[in-house]
PLY file of the C-alpha trace (Angstrom):
ply
format ascii 1.0
element vertex 65
property float x
property float y
property float z
element edge 64
property int vertex1
property int vertex2
end_header
-0.25 -0.18 -0.06
1.48 3.21 -1.12
1.88 6.26 1.44
0.52 9.43 1.11
2.23 12.45 1.86
0.13 14.92 4.23
-0.48 17.51 1.30
-2.21 14.62 -0.56
-4.23 13.60 2.38
-5.74 16.74 3.05
-6.61 17.39 -0.68
-8.41 14.31 -0.90
-10.23 14.70 2.47
-11.63 18.03 1.45
-12.49 16.34 -2.27
-14.24 13.85 0.12
-16.04 16.49 2.10
-17.12 18.48 -1.18
-19.09 15.67 -1.81
-20.94 15.18 1.33
-24.63 16.58 0.65
-25.31 18.22 4.20
-29.02 18.45 5.52
-31.15 21.77 5.10
-31.73 23.36 8.53
-35.48 22.44 8.02
-34.42 18.89 7.79
-31.93 18.93 11.00
-35.20 20.52 12.93
-37.31 18.02 11.86
-35.42 15.42 12.59
-34.55 16.43 16.40
-38.05 17.11 16.98
-38.73 13.54 16.02
-36.25 12.25 17.96
-37.18 14.06 21.24
-40.76 12.86 20.52
-39.76 9.24 19.97
-37.67 9.57 23.02
-40.71 10.64 25.26
-42.69 8.18 24.05
-39.93 5.29 24.84
-40.10 6.90 28.14
-43.51 7.09 28.89
-43.68 3.08 27.39
-41.30 2.16 29.95
-42.52 4.10 32.69
-45.97 2.14 32.11
-44.15 -1.24 31.79
-42.12 -0.80 34.84
-45.41 0.33 36.79
-47.21 -2.72 35.20
-44.77 -5.00 36.88
-44.38 -3.66 40.10
-48.35 -3.27 40.11
-48.10 -6.90 39.51
-45.26 -8.24 41.50
-47.16 -6.16 44.48
-50.17 -8.07 43.80
-48.36 -11.45 43.92
-46.67 -10.39 47.24
-49.38 -9.48 49.03
-51.23 -13.08 48.23
-48.19 -14.95 49.62
-47.14 -13.07 52.26
0 1
1 2
2 3
3 4
4 5
5 6
6 7
7 8
8 9
9 10
10 11
11 12
12 13
13 14
14 15
15 16
16 17
17 18
18 19
19 20
20 21
21 22
22 23
23 24
24 25
25 26
26 27
27 28
28 29
29 30
30 31
31 32
32 33
33 34
34 35
35 36
36 37
37 38
38 39
39 40
40 41
41 42
42 43
43 44
44 45
45 46
46 47
47 48
48 49
49 50
50 51
51 52
52 53
53 54
54 55
55 56
56 57
57 58
58 59
59 60
60 61
61 62
62 63
63 64
């Protein structure tokens, strides 16, 4: 494998970065809002699952104990 000198490396990196299609401000905002909504829904889901398991276990321990 041939080694490239630092100047060639920097030029190659700049050429690759120029090919990147960057998202628009609106796309970033929409994606961010969607991530927060999904995180909130996931938190609510797991809170409800936790509450259900806790209630179930308390009911079982009340019957047994």
